[in-house]
C-alpha positions, 0 to 999 in steps of 0.5 A, a space after each residue: 298643250 298651249 304655250 302661255 295660252 294664259 298667263 299662269 300666274 302673278 310672277 310670270 305677268 308682272 316680270 315675265 319670268 320662267 317657269 321652273 324647269 321640268 324636274 326631268 331637264 335638271 337630271 338630264 346630263 349634258 350629252 342629252 342636249 350636245 349629241 342632237 345638236 352635234 349630229 345637226 352640225 355634222 351633218 350640216 357641215 357634210 352637206 355644205 363642204 363641197 362649196 369649199 371647192 368653189 370658186 367666186 362668182 361674178 355676182 357682187 364677189 367682185 365689189 366685196 373682194 375681188 375688186 375691193 383694194 380696201 379688203 384686199 389690205 387689212 390695215 387701221 386705216 382701211 378699218 376706219 374706212 369702212 367704219 365711215 364710208 358705205 360698201 356696195 350700197 350698204 353699210 356693214 363695217 363688220 362684214 367687210 372687215 371678216 372679208 379682209 381678214 380672210 383676205 389677209 389669211 388666205 395671202 398668209 397661207 399662199 392660198 390666195 394670190 392676185 394671180 389665182 384669186 378667183 379659184 381659191 375662195 376657200 377661205 371665204 367659204 369656210 368662214 360663211 359656213 362656220 358662222 352658219 354653224 354657229 347660228 345653227 347652235 344659236 338657233 337651238 339655245 334659243 328655241 330650247 329657252 323659248 319653248 321652256 327647255 322642250 328639246 324635240 322643239 329645239 332641234 326640230 327648228 335647228 335641224 329645218 333651219 340647217 338644211 333648208 335649201 332657201 338657206 343656201 344662198 346665204 351660206 354659200 354666197 361669199 357676197 352674202 357674209 353679211 347674212 350669216 354674220 348679222 344673224 350671229 349676233 342677232 340670235 345672240 341677242 335674242 338669246 340674252 334678251 330670254 335670260 334678261 327676262 328669266 332673271 330680270 336684271 337690267 344689267 343684262 340690257 346694255 350687253 343686248 344693246 351692244 350686240 345688237 349694234 355688232 348685228 347693225 354693223 354686219 348688216 341694216 336688216 338688224 333694224 327689226 330686232 326690236 320688233 322680235 323683241 316684242 314678239 318675244 315679250 308676247 309669247 312669254 306672257 309679258 304685261 306690255 307696260 310702261 316699263 316693257 315699252 321704255 326698255 325698248 327705247 334705245 334699240 328703236 332709236 337706233 333702228 330708226 337711225 340705222 334705217 335712215 342711214 340705209 335709205 340715204 345710202 340706197 336711194 342712190 342707186 339701189 331703190 327704184 324710182 317711185 315713179 316706175 311702180 304705182 302704190 297697188 303694184 306695190 302692194 301686190 309684189 310685197 304680199 306675193 312676197 310674203 306668200 312665196 316666201 311661205 310656199 318655198 320654204 314648205 314646198 322649195 321648187 324652183 328655187 333661184 339666185 334671182 328671181 325677176 319681176 313678172 312680165 306685163 301682160 299686153 293691157 298692162 296686167 299682172 299674173 293673177 297670183 298677184 291679184 290673189 296675194 293680198 287675199 290670201 295674205 290678209 286671210 293667214 293673218 286673220 288666221 294667225 291672230 284668230 289662233 291667239 284665242 287658244 294659244 301664242 305659238 301661231 301668232 308668235 311664229 307668224 309675227 316673227 316671220 313677218 317682223 323679219 321679212 317686213 323691210 325686204 317685201 318691195 314696198 320700197 322696190 330695192 334692186 331688180 329682183 322681187 324676192 330672194 332666198 337669203 331673206 327667208 335666212 332668219 324669218 323662216 325660224 318663225 314658221 319652223 317654230 310652229 312646225 316644230 311646237 306641234 310636232 312636239 305636242 304631238 309627243 307629250 300632250 296625250 290629251 289632244 288629237 295630235 298624239 293620235 297622228 304623232 307617228 303620221 306627223 313624225 314621218 312627214 317630218 322625216 320625209 321633209 328633212 329628207 327632201 329639203 335636204 336633197 334639194 339644198 345639196 343640188 342647191 349648192 352645186 348651183 354656186 359652183 361659179 358664174 356659169 352654173 349659177 346663171 345657167 340654173 337662173 336662165 333654165 328657171 326664169 329665161 325673162 331675167 335679162 341679167 342672168 345672160 349679161 353676167 353669164 355672158 361676162 363670165 364667158 368673156 373672161 375665159 374667152 369662151 367668145 362664141 357663147 359670150 356673144 350669144 349670151 349678150 345677143 340675147 340680153 340685148 333683145 331684152 334689155 336694149 339700153 345697157 352701155 356696159 353690155 355694148 361695151 363687153 360686147 366691143 371687147 369680145 369683137 375686139 379679141 375675134 379681131 372683128 374690129 368694124 363690129 367692135 367699133 359699132 358695139 363701143 359706139 353704141 355704148 357711147 350713144 348710151 353713156 357718153 361719159 364712161 373713160 373706159 369705153 373710150 379707151 377700149 375704142 381708142 385701142 381698136 381704132 389704133 389696131 385699125 390704123 385710124 389713128 387720128 380716131 384713137 387720138 380722139 378717144 384717148 384724149 377724151 378718155 384722159 378728160 374724163 379721167 385724168 392721170 390713168 397710166 394706160 391711156 398715156 401709154 396708148 396714147 403714146 404708142 400711137 403718137 410714136 406709130 403715127 410719126 408725131 415723135 415730139 409728142 410721143 416724147 411729151 407723153 413718155 416723159 410723163 410717164 417716166 415722171 410717173 414712174 421712173 422704174 420702167 424700163 420700156 418708157 425709156 426704150 420707146 422715148 430713146 426710139 422716138 429721140 432717134 427718129 428725130 435724129 437726137 442720137 445723144 439723148 436716144 443714147 441716154 435713154 437706152 443706157 437708163 433702160 439698160 441700167 433697169 433692165 440689163 437683159 432688153 436686147 431691143 435697147 442693146 440693138 437700137 444702141 448698135 445701130 446709133 453707134 454704127 450711124 457714128 462710124 463706132 463700129 466697134 461699139 456697135 459690134 459690142 452692143 450688137 453681140 450683147 443684143 444676141 446674147 440677150 435673145 434678140 434677133 440679130 442678122 448674121 450679116 449685120 454681125 459679120 459687117 461690124 465685125 469686119 469694120 471694127 478691125 
């Protein structure tokens, strides 16, 4: 059978109404539809449930959650912030709010705290999986309606969508919440559009428009929505009249607005300079992506979280596949359009796939990856629909050649489903943590320099310094102009007390980026540890000039001044710190010590007293007070404070106590 090979009647041509359901559909009980869908959802839950035990990765998860103060404190003010500001080079306020809700409830249930947050990501993973399950159900309903209530088409399409390993990235990666969330609204909007075509009631259009806005507010990729509506019009046999185009105008206008917003936001740091690649190369990259997404959907091998751009040959050429890709793409497109002479199914699936991908095919280079598995999440539905339709035809169209090969088709489909399920299971394990993620990328694409940097960052955060340095050294050989890498190496050398190497790494970082206050701060700390105080002070001052008011810089600078014996300057810095935080007992302790060294004993005692009011168990303050009272010949108080210091577990010499005891009698 052919789906809408010809427009069957005037009603379908003019209004686009669905043909009447087959009689069999009216007599089927509800479980006839629910059981297969429930089975797919259960399989998917079992497949993805191991991810619930996984943590955050260091790829965008810090930007989206771990280091995002607006997500970590969900409030009316922060919700307003999300709607009025971009986040992580994107405008997707609903996504950020959903992450904030997860953070809030995870904290409320005591499964999340700042101390254990990186190992307690279960709430976020569960939400992603649940959204994926909803999307599976929506794909099932959408295809069921689109295919004229053909249940087998809906089952096959939604099953392949559910378990395909290229979709693991969208579900198992916390930062990719935007993908599963925008798809939820995207598919809901398509279902409502099919109902609009069936009923012909204009009241559906405002509802679809609102749903579309929600999809756009979840991820800008939804801008292709009106193009998919046109593809649906085609397969439904609607006449491309003025009314059909006018009803799409608000959707296209909204797409243009959100598209311009996205370009403006990403042009600051996400979109590569136009001079980086030639137009011919961009065309090759785009067609390469178009072809490779198709190939990996059919043969999912070497899937990875990061696909680097190809390395040029010595003559500046690209690998042969890039030169062949435009030819392959043209042939595939030509075959799809030629198929329209016989059926609308293939061209529809092709257009669904193409329209969903067109904005991420690297005509404009966004980011440092040539393609990404997550971009297949929606686009794959077009390909899976074609496969499902023709398998169904094998079992329903007895007059066609597919009927004779129906069991071969069924066996091939079952084998394909088993294989992609196994691959998906392995791919989910890749997202366990940052080490497994980047090790997998390195094993498949060893030229992907960012993998070594990110894995090195992970090892550094775990104090696995040998492995961290090994990865950083490889990364620097591949990419010598990244100041952050040198800065991170400096931190690692600092942890290993290799001062000279740390200073050298920090200096190389500063040579590449002279306006990063954190690097100056870290180099200052290293200089101070090496007793090179003048250099340390210079770097502290530079850090404060670049980023004024940083408490940590003032604190370390003040302590360095104290160690240098510049007590007046240290007093000024500690006074500044006390003004910012008068509840910190250590500030009063350190300033009291400066006053003591300046022989301003009254002020020193006053600071020690204020320190002890804030922290009555500060043995250091008791002991320092005792020393001052002894110098003032007040041996009774000196002895009293020495005893208090000892009771506060401060190491007090017994001979000192005995001497005070004798003199206080």
